[in-house]
C-alpha positions in Angstrom: -10.8 -4.7 -28.0 -8.8 -1.5 -28.7 -6.2 -2.3 -31.3 -3.5 -0.3 -29.5 -4.0 -2.5 -26.6 -3.8 -5.8 -28.8 -0.4 -5.0 -30.1 1.0 -3.7 -26.7 3.9 -5.7 -25.1 2.5 -8.2 -22.4 4.4 -6.2 -19.6 2.7 -2.9 -20.8 -0.7 -4.8 -20.6 0.1 -5.8 -17.2 1.1 -2.3 -16.4 -2.2 -0.9 -17.7 -4.3 -3.6 -15.9 -2.5 -3.0 -12.7 -2.8 0.8 -12.9 -6.5 0.7 -13.6 -7.1 -1.9 -10.4 -5.0 0.6 -8.4 -7.2 3.6 -9.4 -10.3 1.9 -8.4 -8.9 0.6 -5.0 -7.4 3.9 -4.2 -10.5 6.0 -4.7 -12.6 3.6 -2.6 -10.4 3.3 0.4 -8.5 6.5 0.6 -10.3 7.5 3.9 -9.0 4.5 5.8 -5.5 5.5 5.0 -5.9 9.0 6.2 -7.3 7.9 9.4 -4.6 5.5 9.9 -2.0 8.3 9.1 -3.6 10.7 11.5 -4.0 7.8 14.4 0.0 7.2 14.0 1.1 10.8 14.0 -1.2 11.7 17.0 0.9 9.5 19.1 4.0 12.1 19.0 1.7 14.7 20.4 -0.2 12.8 22.8 1.1 12.6 26.5 1.6 9.1 28.0 -1.4 8.1 30.0 -3.8 10.3 28.5 -7.2 9.2 27.0 -6.9 6.8 24.1 -7.8 8.2 20.6 -9.8 5.7 18.7 -10.6 5.2 14.9 -14.1 6.7 15.1 -13.1 9.9 17.1 -10.4 10.7 14.5 -13.1 10.0 11.8 -15.5 12.4 13.4 -13.1 15.1 14.0 -12.0 15.1 10.5 -15.5 15.1 9.2 -16.3 18.2 11.7 -13.3 20.2 10.9 -12.6 19.4 7.3 -16.1 18.3 6.0 -16.7 14.8 4.4 -14.4 15.5 1.6 -11.5 16.0 4.1 -11.5 12.1 4.3 -10.1 12.0 0.8 -7.3 14.6 1.6 -4.2 13.2 0.0 -6.1 11.4 -2.7 -4.2 13.3 -5.6 -0.6 12.1 -4.2 -2.4 8.6 -3.6 -3.4 8.7 -7.3 0.1 9.9 -8.3 1.7 7.1 -6.1 -0.6 4.0 -7.0 -1.4 4.5 -10.6 1.9 4.2 -11.7 3.1 2.4 -8.5 0.5 -0.5 -8.8 1.3 -0.7 -12.6 5.1 -1.0 -12.1 4.3 -3.6 -9.4 2.2 -6.0 -11.5 4.3 -5.5 -14.8 7.4 -6.6 -12.6 5.5 -9.2 -11.3 4.2 -10.4 -14.6 7.6 -10.1 -16.3 9.6 -12.0 -13.5 7.1 -14.7 -13.2 6.8 -15.2 -17.0 10.7 -15.6 -17.1 11.1 -17.9 -14.2 7.9 -19.8 -14.0 6.6 -20.0 -17.6 5.6 -23.7 -17.2 4.3 -23.9 -13.6 3.1 -22.0 -10.6 5.8 -20.7 -8.1 6.0 -22.6 -4.7 5.5 -20.7 -1.4 9.2 -19.4 -1.1 9.1 -18.6 -4.6 6.1 -16.7 -4.1 7.5 -14.7 -1.2 10.4 -13.8 -3.4 8.5 -12.9 -6.5 5.9 -10.6 -4.6 8.7 -9.2 -2.3 11.1 -8.4 -5.3 8.3 -6.7 -7.5 7.4 -4.5 -4.5 10.9 -3.6 -3.9 11.2 -2.2 -7.3 7.9 -0.2 -7.2 8.5 0.9 -3.6 12.1 2.5 -4.5 10.6 4.2 -7.6 7.6 5.7 -6.0 9.0 6.7 -2.5 9.0 10.4 -3.1 5.5 10.4 -4.0 4.8 8.2 -0.8 6.6 10.8 1.4 4.3 13.4 -0.1 1.4 11.5 0.4 2.0 10.8 4.0 2.5 14.6 4.7 -0.6 15.5 2.9 -2.7 13.2 5.0 -1.1 13.9 8.5 -2.6 17.4 8.5 0.8 19.1 9.7 1.7 20.4 6.3 -0.4 23.0 3.9 0.9 21.9 0.5 -1.2 23.1 -2.5 -0.6 20.3 -5.0 1.7 17.3 -5.4 4.3 19.2 -7.6 4.4 22.0 -5.2 5.0 19.7 -2.3 7.9 18.2 -4.1 9.4 21.5 -4.8 8.8 22.7 -1.3 10.6 19.7 0.1 13.6 19.9 -2.1 14.1 23.5 -1.4 13.7 23.4 2.3 14.9 20.0 3.4 16.9 18.9 0.3 16.2 16.1 -2.3 17.3 13.5 0.5 14.2 14.1 2.6 11.9 12.6 -0.4 13.6 9.1 0.4 13.2 9.6 4.1 11.7 6.2 5.5 13.2 4.1 2.8 14.5 1.3 5.2 11.1 1.4 7.1 9.2 1.4 3.8 11.1 -1.6 2.4 10.7 -3.4 5.7 7.0 -2.9 5.6 6.3 -3.4 2.1 8.5 -6.1 0.8 7.5 -8.5 3.5 3.8 -7.5 3.1 3.9 -8.3 -0.7 5.9 -11.4 -0.1 3.5 -12.7 2.4 0.5 -11.6 0.7 1.4 -13.3 -2.5 2.4 -16.5 -0.8 -0.8 -16.8 1.3 -2.8 -15.7 -1.6 -1.3 -18.1 -4.1 -1.4 -21.0 -1.8 -5.3 -20.4 -0.7 -6.2 -19.9 -4.3 -4.4 -23.1 -5.4 -6.3 -25.0 -2.7 -9.6 -23.9 -4.1 -11.7 -26.9 -5.7 -11.6 -27.0 -9.5 -15.3 -26.5 -9.8 -15.0 -23.1 -7.9 -11.8 -22.0 -9.8 -13.6 -22.3 -13.1 -17.1 -21.1 -12.1 -18.7 -17.8 -12.5 -18.1 -17.2 -8.7 -14.3 -17.5 -9.2 -13.5 -13.7 -8.8 -15.6 -13.6 -5.6 -13.6 -16.8 -4.3 -10.3 -15.0 -5.2 -11.4 -11.8 -3.4 -12.0 -13.9 -0.3 -8.5 -15.4 -0.5 -7.1 -12.0 -1.0 -8.8 -10.6 2.1 -7.5 -13.8 4.2 -4.2 -13.0 2.9 -4.1 -9.1 3.5 -5.3 -9.7 7.3 -2.2 -11.8 8.0 0.3 -9.9 6.0 -1.0 -6.4 7.4 -0.7 -7.5 10.9 2.7 -9.1 10.6 4.0 -5.8 8.9 2.2 -3.2 11.1 5.2 -2.1 13.4 7.2 -1.2 10.2 4.3 1.1 8.9 4.2 2.9 12.1 7.9 3.6 12.1 7.6 4.5 8.3 4.9 7.2 9.1 6.7 8.6 12.0 10.2 9.0 10.0 8.3 10.7 7.0 6.3 13.3 9.0 9.2 14.3 11.4 12.2 15.6 9.3 14.3 16.1 12.5 14.2 12.3 13.3 14.9 10.8 9.7 16.6 7.8 11.0 14.7 4.7 11.4 16.4 3.5 14.7 15.7 6.8 16.2 12.1 6.5 15.4 11.8 2.9 16.7 13.4 4.4 20.1 11.0 7.2 20.3 7.9 5.3 19.7 8.9 2.5 22.2 9.8 5.2 24.8 6.6 7.0 24.7 4.0 4.3 24.1 5.7 0.9 24.5 5.1 -2.2 22.4 1.4 -1.0 21.9 2.7 2.2 20.0 3.8 0.0 17.1 0.4 -1.3 16.5 -1.5 2.3 16.4 -3.5 2.5 13.3 -3.8 -1.3 12.9 -7.4 -1.7 12.3 -7.6 1.1 9.5 -4.6 0.0 8.0 -5.5 -3.8 8.0 -9.0 -2.8 6.7 -7.6 -0.7 3.9 -4.5 -2.8 2.9 -6.6 -6.2 2.9 -9.5 -4.5 0.7 -7.1 -2.7 -1.6 -5.1 -5.5 -2.2 -8.0 -8.1 -2.6 -9.7 -5.7 -4.9 -6.5 -4.9 -7.0 -5.8 -8.6 -7.5 -9.2 -9.4 -8.3 -9.5 -6.7 -10.9 -6.0 -7.2 -12.3 -6.7 -10.9 -12.8 -10.0 -10.3 -14.5 -8.6 -7.7 -16.7 -5.7 -10.0 -17.8 -8.0 -12.8 -18.4 -10.2 -10.7 -20.5 -7.4 -9.7 -22.7 -6.2 -13.2 -23.0 -3.0 -13.3 -20.8 -2.4 -15.5 -17.9 -1.8 -13.5 -14.8 
């Protein structure tokens, strides 16, 4: 084992494990995020009553016009967000859990607060990069790089634009993380002891993560649509205005646009991130 890692503070170890797990999951599932963003931003340009645009048509359109690598457009801001963002999330989660629940496991309500609190910290810190990532993916902006995009937004719209969609982001991410951690910890705790201690434990944990992710994704989908709408439309930066526009143009179903790719991506990313994180933490001798 690397000496520098053995002497590092446990929270730093949790940060490193989280960052690595975030890197793996982002690289694999970036195309689903791009398709989700395109589906959600299409709704502002589609006339009510026109033909429904689906996940496969968006996928084929991107591959046809931007080639296969176009599906990974926005992967650099995704990395810039998830590598430190997932690291901050897991190190905050680990630190708070160790402080308050050193002797036992958190209950359902404590798990919601624990997961939601860790996500709030990471979400606020990483929001400027989230805004840039969303704009990269939507295809309306021609930014050359993450730093160039940050400079361009600050110069043309002011620094406040980097925090557009803060309320919608927190309304989406904090409940998602809280609900996810609650379902994940409860389903994992209900597994028989012989499975938890067997070589198939990572697969069982991954399955628990998928179940928790599907439930949490569907509950928080409307907030994700609102957040995307706010961040790619600088002229309507208010969350309430975005909700009104989406409802007026597309009704209640407008709030569930992009639900399939988002559920797939969020579920698989979260399940993979938690499984990799827990395996790495166990490998370096820390209880996750």
